[in-house]
Structure formats: C-alpha cells, structure tokens
C-alpha positions in Angstrom: 41.0 -58.9 10.1 42.2 -60.3 13.4 41.5 -58.7 16.8 43.7 -59.4 19.8 42.4 -59.3 23.4 43.3 -55.7 23.8 41.5 -54.6 20.7 38.3 -56.5 21.7 38.4 -55.0 25.2 38.9 -51.5 23.7 36.0 -52.0 21.3 33.8 -53.3 24.1 34.6 -50.3 26.3 33.9 -47.9 23.4 30.5 -49.6 22.7 29.5 -49.5 26.4 30.6 -45.8 26.6 28.7 -44.9 23.4 25.6 -46.6 24.8 26.1 -44.7 28.1 26.2 -41.4 26.2 23.0 -42.4 24.4 21.0 -43.0 27.5 22.5 -40.1 29.4 24.8 -41.9 31.8 28.0 -40.3 30.4 28.9 -37.1 28.5 31.7 -36.7 26.1 31.1 -32.9 25.7 29.3 -30.4 27.9 25.6 -31.2 27.7 24.6 -27.7 26.8 26.7 -27.8 23.7 25.6 -31.2 22.4 22.0 -31.7 23.6 20.6 -32.2 20.1 23.3 -34.7 19.3 22.7 -36.7 22.4 19.0 -36.8 21.8 19.6 -38.0 18.2 21.8 -40.8 19.5 19.2 -41.7 22.2 16.4 -41.9 19.6 18.6 -44.1 17.3 19.3 -46.5 20.2 15.6 -46.7 21.2 14.6 -47.5 17.6 17.3 -50.2 17.4 16.6 -51.7 20.8 12.8 -51.6 21.2 11.0 -51.0 17.9 11.3 -54.7 16.9 8.4 -55.9 18.9 8.5 -59.0 21.0 6.4 -62.0 19.9 2.9 -61.8 21.3 2.2 -64.2 24.1 -0.7 -66.7 24.2 -1.3 -66.2 27.9 -5.0 -65.4 28.4 -4.4 -62.6 31.0 -1.5 -61.0 29.2 -1.9 -57.5 28.0 -0.1 -54.3 27.1 -0.7 -50.6 28.0 1.0 -47.3 27.5 2.4 -45.0 30.1 3.9 -41.5 30.2 4.2 -38.4 32.3 6.3 -35.4 33.3 5.7 -33.7 30.0 5.9 -31.1 28.6 7.6 -28.4 30.6 6.9 -25.5 28.3 4.7 -22.3 28.2 1.0 -22.7 27.6 1.3 -21.5 24.0 3.8 -24.2 23.1 2.1 -27.2 24.8 0.2 -28.4 21.7 3.2 -28.0 19.4 5.4 -30.1 21.7 3.0 -32.9 22.8 0.7 -33.4 19.7 3.3 -35.7 18.0 3.5 -38.0 21.0 -0.3 -38.1 21.3 -0.6 -39.1 17.6 2.1 -41.8 18.0 0.2 -43.2 21.0 -3.0 -43.3 19.1 -1.3 -45.2 16.3 -0.6 -48.0 18.7 -4.4 -48.5 19.4 -3.8 -49.1 23.1 -6.4 -50.6 25.4 -5.3 -48.2 28.2 -3.1 -45.2 28.8 -1.7 -44.3 32.2 -0.5 -40.7 32.9 1.6 -40.6 36.1 1.3 -36.8 36.6 3.2 -33.6 36.2 1.4 -32.5 33.1 3.4 -29.3 33.1 6.3 -27.7 35.0 7.7 -24.3 35.9 4.6 -22.5 34.6 1.8 -20.7 36.3 -0.9 -23.0 37.6 -3.7 -21.2 35.8 -7.1 -22.7 35.1 -6.4 -22.4 31.4 -3.1 -24.4 31.7 -4.8 -27.1 33.8 -7.8 -27.3 31.4 -5.5 -27.5 28.4 -3.6 -30.5 29.8 -7.0 -32.3 30.4 -7.9 -31.5 26.8 -4.7 -33.1 25.6 -5.3 -36.3 27.4 -8.9 -36.4 26.0 -7.4 -36.5 22.5 -6.2 -40.0 23.2 -8.4 -42.7 21.8 -8.0 -45.0 24.7 -9.2 -44.6 28.3 -6.7 -42.6 30.3 -6.0 -43.2 33.9 -4.4 -40.0 35.3 -2.9 -39.5 38.8 -1.9 -35.9 39.7 1.7 -34.8 40.1 3.2 -32.2 42.5 3.5 -29.6 39.7 -0.2 -29.4 39.1 -0.9 -28.3 42.7 1.7 -28.9 45.4 4.3 -26.7 43.9 1.9 -23.9 42.8 2.8 -20.6 44.5 0.8 -17.4 44.8 2.2 -15.1 47.5 -1.1 -13.2 47.8 -2.9 -16.5 48.7 -0.3 -18.2 50.8 -0.9 -21.8 51.8 -4.4 -21.8 50.5 -3.3 -21.6 46.9 -1.9 -25.0 46.4 -4.9 -26.7 48.0 -7.3 -24.6 45.9 -5.5 -25.8 42.8 -5.9 -29.4 44.0 -9.6 -28.7 44.6 -9.9 -27.4 41.0 -8.2 -30.5 39.5 -10.6 -32.7 41.5 -13.6 -30.8 40.2 -12.5 -30.7 36.6 -10.7 -34.0 36.1 -12.5 -36.3 38.4 -16.1 -35.0 38.5 -17.5 -38.4 37.4 -16.6 -42.0 37.8 -14.8 -42.3 34.5 -11.4 -42.2 33.1 -10.2 -39.4 30.7 -9.7 -40.1 27.0 -12.1 -40.3 24.0 -13.2 -43.8 24.9 -13.5 -43.4 28.6 -14.4 -46.2 30.9 -16.2 -46.3 34.3 -14.0 -46.7 37.3 -14.4 -47.2 41.0 -12.9 -44.3 43.0 -12.5 -43.0 46.5 -14.8 -40.0 46.1 -16.9 -41.0 49.2 -13.8 -40.2 51.3 -12.9 -37.0 49.3 -10.2 -38.5 47.1 -11.9 -39.1 43.7 -8.4 -39.2 42.0 -7.8 -42.6 43.6 -9.2 -45.0 41.0 -9.2 -48.6 40.0 -10.3 -50.8 37.2 -9.6 -54.3 35.7 -8.2 -54.9 32.2 -7.9 -58.6 31.2 -7.6 -59.7 34.9 -4.9 -57.1 35.6 -5.8 -54.7 38.4 -4.9 -51.0 37.7 -4.9 -48.8 40.8 -4.0 -45.1 41.1 -2.9 -43.6 44.4 -2.3 -39.9 44.9 1.4 -39.9 46.0 3.4 -36.9 44.8 6.9 -35.5 44.8 8.0 -32.5 46.9 7.9 -34.7 50.0 4.3 -35.6 49.3 3.2 -32.2 50.8 4.7 -33.1 54.2 5.7 -29.5 55.2 6.9 -28.8 58.7 6.4 -25.1 58.3 2.8 -25.4 57.2 0.3 -27.1 59.5 -2.3 -27.0 56.8 -0.1 -28.8 54.2 1.1 -31.4 56.7 -2.5 -32.2 57.8 -3.4 -32.7 54.2 -0.5 -35.1 53.8 -1.5 -37.2 56.8 -5.1 -37.4 55.6 -4.2 -38.3 52.0 -1.5 -40.8 53.1 -4.0 -42.7 55.3 -6.6 -42.7 52.5 -4.0 -44.0 50.0 -3.1 -46.9 52.3 -6.7 -47.8 52.9 -7.4 -47.6 49.1 -4.6 -49.9 48.0 -5.4 -52.3 50.9 -9.1 -52.5 49.9 -8.2 -52.8 46.2 -5.9 -55.8 46.8 -8.6 -57.5 48.7 -11.3 -56.7 46.1 -9.0 -57.9 43.3 -7.4 -60.8 45.1 -8.0 -63.1 42.1 -6.2 -60.7 39.7 -3.2 -62.1 37.9 -1.1 -58.9 38.5 -1.4 -55.4 40.0 -0.2 -52.1 38.5 0.0 -49.2 41.1 0.3 -45.8 39.4 1.7 -43.0 41.5 3.6 -39.8 40.7 6.4 -39.8 43.2 9.8 -41.3 43.1 9.7 -42.7 46.6 13.4 -43.7 46.4 15.0 -46.9 47.8 14.8 -47.0 50.8 11.8 -44.7 50.8 12.0 -41.2 52.3 9.9 -40.7 55.5 6.9 -39.0 53.7 6.6 -42.2 51.6 7.5 -44.8 54.1 4.1 -45.8 55.4 2.6 -46.1 51.9 5.7 -48.0 50.6 5.6 -50.4 53.6 1.9 -51.1 52.9 2.6 -52.0 49.3 5.4 -54.3 50.4 3.3 -56.1 52.9 0.4 -56.5 50.4 2.7 -57.9 47.8 3.9 -60.6 50.1 0.4 -61.3 51.4 -1.2 -61.9 48.0 1.9 -63.2 46.2 1.0 -61.7 42.9 3.3 -59.6 40.6 3.0 -55.9 41.6 4.3 -53.0 39.4 4.9 -49.6 40.9 4.6 -47.2 37.9 5.9 -43.7 38.6 7.6 -40.6 37.2 9.0 -37.5 39.1 12.7 -38.0 38.5 12.7 -37.9 34.7 14.9 -41.0 34.5 13.6 -44.0 32.5 14.4 -47.2 34.3 13.1 -50.6 35.3 14.2 -52.3 38.5 13.2 -54.3 41.6 13.5 -52.2 44.7 14.0 -55.1 47.1 14.3 -58.4 45.3 15.0 -60.5 48.3 12.5 -59.1 50.9 9.8 -58.3 48.5 10.3 -60.4 45.4 6.8 -59.7 43.9 7.4 -56.0 43.5 8.9 -54.4 40.3 9.1 -50.7 39.5 9.2 -48.8 36.2 9.8 -45.0 35.9 8.6 -43.3 32.7 10.5 -40.8 30.7 10.3 -37.1 31.6 11.0 -33.7 30.1 13.0 -33.1 27.9 12.5 -36.7 26.7 9.0 -36.5 25.2 8.4 -40.2 25.1 5.9 -42.9 26.3 6.5 -46.6 26.9 4.4 -49.6 26.1 4.5 -52.2 28.9 3.6 -55.8 28.6 2.0 -57.5 31.7 2.3 -61.3 31.7 2.2 -63.0 35.1 3.4 -66.3 33.5 6.8 -64.8 32.7 9.8 -64.7 35.0 9.8 -61.0 34.4 6.1 -60.2 34.5 6.4 -56.5 33.5 8.4 -55.7 30.3 8.9 -52.5 28.3 8.2 -53.7 24.7 8.4 -50.4 22.9 9.5 -46.8 23.3 7.0 -44.4 21.6 7.9 -41.0 20.4 7.2 -38.7 17.5 
C-alpha cells in the first residue's frame, strides 16, 4: 500500500493528536463524559513508553529513586482503597529511596486522624521516605472558630508527629540531618550513592505569604530565610556530591512568583557556583512534566513535576551525572 505526502502528514497529525489526548493536552469530547476513556488511553501510553526499562548504567554514582505526591484527594474512609495499590506497586520496585513532595490529601478536613493516616500510608513503604509538606496539610486548613491560628497549629502538629526524630519515614527509615535547631525539622538532607537529597519547605498557596494576615506573612518570611540558609549550607556540605536533588512542594512557575523568588534565585546561584547537576523535584500543579527552567542562564538546573490527583501514579527517576541529561524518568508506576 502506498502513501502520498498528504496521507503521511494526515497520519502524523492523527498520531500526535491521539498522543495529546492520552497525556491530557487535547480533548476530543467533553472531559466529564470521557474521563475513564482518557485515563485508559493514558495508562496504555505510559506502559508502551516507559515500562521497557533503560539499560542500567555502569557509572558508580548513578542511582534511581521513586517520587510521588498530590494524592489522593478523597475522603478519609476511601484513602486506603485508592492509594494501597500504588504503595504495593512502589514496594515491588524495591527502591532505595522514596520522595513524597507533599499534599497527602486535598479538599478534606485537616483532622488529626487524616494527618495520622497519611503518615501511616507512607510508613507502609519498604524504603526510607523523604517527605516535605504541601499546602493542603496546613496552609489551606480552615477553621473559622480558630482563625489564623488553625493553619499554624496544623503545621505544629505535623512537625510533632512526622518529624519528631532525625529519621525518614518508611519501614526501613534512615537517619537524616535536619534543621530542627532552627525550628524547621521538616528540612532534611541525606546522601545516597554520592547524590545529595535535600528537602526545603516551600508550598503552594503563595508559600503562606498573606497580605491580610500578619501572622501568616511573618511565618513565610521566617521559613523562606531558613530554607535559603538550609540549601546554602547543604550545597557547601555536599560540595563533592555528583548531583543534587531538591524536593519541594510548590510549583514556583517560570519566572517564579514573588513569594518564591528569593528561594529560586538562591538555587540558581548555587547551581552556577558549584557547577553540578541540580534537580528541582516538585508537585502542586498536578501536571507531570520534565523541563529546564532557564537552560541558558542556569544550565545545571533541571525540573520534574510528579503526577497529581486524579492520576494516582509515581515516577522512577534515574540520576546519572555522566549523562548529557542527568535526570531521566525511567518508569511510570501505577496500580
């Protein structure tokens, strides 16, 4: 069968459009009527594209880890039913490290029981779990009877229950260094195969910068300064690392919005100073993507955003500083 140029062009457009539907860029019917069909197509594409693993590298410092976040946005009684399959799939990979970039739940009351349940879910993972809080766990919590004090009380509860010792979460927890001496135990760091993993508490909802609340805004300025000092100290401490992975929650956008600008600028300057590959790993916008925010000015920085609800998926990321692209998604993980 012969194809003329028009036929080939039409076929190419159809394939590109079909792929766009699969990843959510285009819609051929209203989304509400075809949500299940679109998710089926997306799952088929991920299996076809990623489930044939890349050949393992022989680079001594190369490693892989798994990341996820922004899941699941369901009532407390449905959490285990929705997330258990993903946790089992992650455990099947036998990862050396799992990173959770925050927003363990969404649109639900910020009760002690919900927060405790999410911690329990992460502790079912066999690997050490580095977790950095999202805005949903505290910043966006509302209780009209408590006013501005409620969201900060929720943050205090998370610090007390998730970060009470210098260890990661997960069944096989590991010791970490953290910023507890300054009051920010959620800021952690550890080394895995000469790759430095650093968490910094940067969240969506404008990072708690709130012009109508002096209390919230003061919290933002204190935490922002602590975050910048933490990553600055961590780069200096790990100056011989082959690569850096910075895990935050917020989608800082490009260029970054004002509440994220100082922190983003600090990372940019540190990347050029140490000239090592730097990955900004984040969530918040629920849009899986990998990109370079400023390839010309800051060529050492890459960024990857994890999936988010309703896509209950995790990603496995390879870190290999010897490659032209040092951070590569090698597998999409889902139930």
